[in-house]
Legacy VTK file of the C-alpha trace (Angstrom):
# vtk DataFile Version 3.0
C-alpha trace
ASCII
DATASET POLYDATA
POINTS 204 float
91.694 100.696 73.480
91.327 101.988 77.280
91.903 99.040 79.587
89.687 98.202 82.717
91.236 99.921 85.789
91.082 98.060 89.317
92.119 100.012 92.321
92.725 97.653 95.063
93.536 97.716 98.631
91.050 100.566 99.070
90.283 101.234 102.882
88.351 104.548 102.879
85.468 105.709 101.298
86.750 108.751 99.751
89.600 106.929 97.950
86.954 104.915 96.146
85.180 107.973 95.296
88.126 109.598 93.950
89.356 106.708 92.021
85.910 106.124 90.313
85.713 109.852 89.537
89.194 109.569 87.586
88.032 106.312 85.590
88.477 103.092 87.715
86.143 100.443 86.595
86.985 98.377 89.583
87.406 98.843 93.226
89.067 96.226 95.585
88.972 95.761 99.259
91.110 92.965 101.009
89.700 90.504 103.333
93.233 88.884 104.158
93.890 88.801 107.998
97.346 90.284 108.465
97.532 92.552 105.364
98.105 96.232 105.980
95.074 96.649 103.588
92.911 94.352 105.394
89.406 96.090 106.326
86.706 94.703 108.325
83.359 93.779 106.676
81.425 96.885 107.787
84.297 99.062 106.003
84.356 97.093 102.749
80.477 97.618 102.471
81.243 101.351 103.295
83.692 101.616 100.579
81.743 99.803 97.789
78.467 101.820 98.802
80.515 105.038 97.937
81.223 103.825 94.352
78.743 104.226 91.268
76.435 101.334 90.594
78.223 100.350 87.600
81.644 99.976 89.296
82.637 96.275 89.760
83.378 95.735 93.524
85.937 92.940 94.257
86.935 91.278 97.537
90.147 89.665 97.810
90.995 86.672 99.749
93.810 84.421 100.285
93.827 80.639 101.512
90.483 80.949 102.702
87.746 78.109 102.285
85.156 78.597 99.377
82.387 78.679 102.142
84.017 81.596 104.430
84.482 83.404 100.720
80.682 82.980 99.949
79.369 84.234 102.954
81.697 87.124 103.544
81.089 88.409 99.820
77.190 87.864 100.188
77.317 89.969 103.269
79.402 92.572 101.394
76.843 92.838 98.696
78.969 91.952 95.825
79.465 89.110 93.600
83.091 89.427 92.724
86.024 87.945 94.158
89.707 87.623 93.552
91.534 84.713 95.381
95.034 83.592 95.956
95.633 79.882 96.855
92.156 78.593 95.804
91.912 75.171 94.144
90.250 75.002 90.819
87.209 72.799 92.330
86.749 75.927 94.860
86.353 78.272 92.215
84.020 76.380 90.369
81.923 75.756 93.231
81.962 79.705 94.023
80.825 80.083 90.380
77.946 77.738 90.782
76.872 79.860 93.863
76.759 83.113 91.703
80.072 84.594 91.912
82.396 85.881 89.353
85.986 84.581 90.397
89.156 86.187 89.401
91.660 83.338 89.070
95.315 84.796 90.113
98.166 83.317 88.347
101.813 83.964 90.034
104.503 85.074 87.699
108.077 85.026 88.823
109.965 88.242 88.173
112.429 86.333 86.144
110.115 84.350 84.315
110.407 84.151 80.698
106.979 83.019 79.508
103.545 83.539 80.448
101.903 80.514 82.829
99.111 78.315 81.481
95.707 80.110 81.861
93.384 77.471 82.601
90.339 78.021 82.426
90.756 80.174 79.273
90.050 83.756 80.841
86.972 85.536 79.943
84.611 88.353 80.895
82.842 85.657 83.378
86.003 84.306 84.407
88.762 86.838 84.238
92.415 86.176 85.224
95.078 88.180 87.207
98.809 87.810 86.657
100.971 88.910 89.689
104.002 88.524 91.348
103.621 86.811 94.917
100.804 87.126 96.912
99.447 90.532 96.174
100.521 93.917 97.125
104.332 93.253 96.693
104.889 96.195 94.434
107.012 93.856 92.424
106.707 93.493 88.638
107.297 90.890 86.128
109.057 91.328 82.824
105.962 92.635 80.710
108.007 91.961 77.402
106.630 88.220 77.908
102.879 89.773 77.379
103.889 90.067 73.872
102.332 92.737 71.474
98.942 92.001 73.166
98.296 90.719 76.484
96.032 87.763 77.167
92.304 88.732 76.885
90.257 89.077 79.963
93.465 89.352 82.093
94.419 92.066 84.573
98.223 92.758 84.955
99.026 93.599 88.725
102.308 93.797 90.488
104.403 97.066 90.551
102.113 99.012 88.130
102.432 102.640 88.993
101.792 106.124 87.165
105.284 106.407 86.293
105.361 103.098 84.169
101.772 102.817 82.874
102.683 104.061 79.495
105.057 101.295 79.158
102.589 98.631 80.024
100.297 99.932 77.542
102.534 99.038 74.799
101.351 95.527 75.332
97.589 96.519 75.155
96.595 95.060 78.447
92.896 94.025 78.976
92.975 95.427 82.509
95.350 96.702 84.989
95.423 96.337 88.922
96.952 98.743 91.205
97.392 99.015 94.867
100.549 100.179 96.150
101.467 102.246 93.250
99.074 104.770 94.166
99.507 105.137 97.599
100.709 107.443 100.113
100.920 104.657 102.777
99.576 101.062 102.735
95.665 101.556 102.445
95.709 105.019 101.987
95.418 106.222 98.409
97.085 109.618 97.160
94.808 111.567 95.172
97.537 113.180 93.211
99.160 109.530 92.185
95.579 108.624 91.148
95.235 111.797 88.945
98.775 111.066 87.485
97.999 107.482 86.804
94.988 108.420 84.615
96.469 111.287 83.052
99.513 108.921 81.926
96.905 106.464 80.904
94.998 108.658 78.573
98.174 110.042 76.973
99.529 106.541 76.223
96.060 105.656 74.083
LINES 1 205
204 0 1 2 3 4 5 6 7 8 9 10 11 12 13 14 15 16 17 18 19 20 21 22 23 24 25 26 27 28 29 30 31 32 33 34 35 36 37 38 39 40 41 42 43 44 45 46 47 48 49 50 51 52 53 54 55 56 57 58 59 60 61 62 63 64 65 66 67 68 69 70 71 72 73 74 75 76 77 78 79 80 81 82 83 84 85 86 87 88 89 90 91 92 93 94 95 96 97 98 99 100 101 102 103 104 105 106 107 108 109 110 111 112 113 114 115 116 117 118 119 120 121 122 123 124 125 126 127 128 129 130 131 132 133 134 135 136 137 138 139 140 141 142 143 144 145 146 147 148 149 150 151 152 153 154 155 156 157 158 159 160 161 162 163 164 165 166 167 168 169 170 171 172 173 174 175 176 177 178 179 180 181 182 183 184 185 186 187 188 189 190 191 192 193 194 195 196 197 198 199 200 201 202 203
């Protein structure tokens, strides 16, 4: 089964269009000050507006208040957020306000087991397994995913065109890439995007 594909850290409308044309189901923009992939609100809207109506548009935050997350997300005309460093009560509050919250669970590169995913991931409450605070380019040992990775969970951290076939052995629900398809931070490489989806199709 083909996984969902989230291309994150997008800073240009043309990169979003290219990713969606190749098969990305999700496009992510980073709203974390200090990140090399951080974009202004007007740029995020431009990126999102360049995608198909069916594309899931995700804003990424880190250590931000629920109130700021809500106001920024509404202004960007999306209802999807991925949040690092948010307490569960904050996530629940955002959900009550109508947002879909991607809960991020950190995985140490040397971890021998998966973290406890609570609440249980679902399409309405997806999860992301990642190393560090996002954009690290590091991966964890995918062997701990077993034969079938957790449902409604995106695998992030160090995913790239060269290893996507290895990850596919664990039948992930979704994959999340940023630096793995870049020419430089925030600038996607069209050739690496093409290679990603070609290798993904070959591994199905």
